[in-house]
N, C-alpha and C positions, 0 to 999 in steps of 0.2 A: 646832317652827320649825327644829332643822337637817335636817330631810325637806323641808322648803320649799325651803331654802336650796342643797340637793343638786338638786331637781327643778329649781330656776332655774338654776343654773348647765348643767345637763343640756340643759335647752331653749336656754340660748344660745350652748351651745358647738355643738348640731346644727342651727344655722341655716346655712343655705348663703348663699355669697358673692353677693352684687349680680352681677347679667351686664349686659351692654350691646349693643348693635348698632352697627355702625357703617353708616352712610347713606351712599353715594356718589352725589353728584349732578354731573351735567356742568355747568360754567360757562361763561358767555359771556367777553366782554371785561371784564379786571380794569377795576375803577373806576380804578385809579391811571393806567391805560394812555390812557383819554379825556380829551383836554383840553376842562374845564368852568370856567365861572366859579367864583371863591373868594367865599365868605360874605364880603359887607360892600364889595364892587364896587359901583360905581354903574351906573344902566341905559345912561349914556355909554360908561363904559367898557367893557362889554360888548357894544354894539353897534358900537363901534370895534374890538374882539377878535374878535369872531364873527359881523359882520355883521347883515345885516335878520332876525330871526326870520321863520320859516314861517307864524307865527300868533302875533297878539299876543290874549289872551283880557281881556274887560273886566274892571276894577278894581271890589272887591266889599269889602265890610265897612270896619269901623275898627279900627283903623287900615287903610289902604289895601294890600290885596294883589292885586299883579297876577302874571300868569303869561304867560311868552313862550316857543314852542314852538319849538325847533331840531332838525334830522334826529336827533341822537344823544343831546340832553337835552332838559331843560324846566327853567326858571328861574323861580325864584318870588322876588318882589321886595316889600318891606315897604316903603311910600314908594318911594324911589327906588334902595334899597340891596338888595343880593341877600341872601336870607333863606337859599335853598336852592337846590340844583340835582340833579336827580334825573336820571339815565341811563334811557333809554327801552330797555326789554327787548324782544327780538327775540323772535317768536312760536316756539313750542316746534316741534321738527322733527314731522313727522305720523309 
């Protein structure tokens, strides 16, 4: 048994520390700097604040989910309230 303990302590002491790589990626405009609708806002508030959307998608499902597209973001509504807004990603540089 003492030999097993010695072998285990040697094996644990001989392990190498974990290594990690840092991955750098290019970022676009930070989300905080793009004005977009807040969760819970009404459709009327969004339209008054941001104007007419470039496209209104048909309502689907139950509860009804509707999407409005603007040039810099899309807004998802549940009934008439903002559920989420998503920034439009620009195409990656070639």
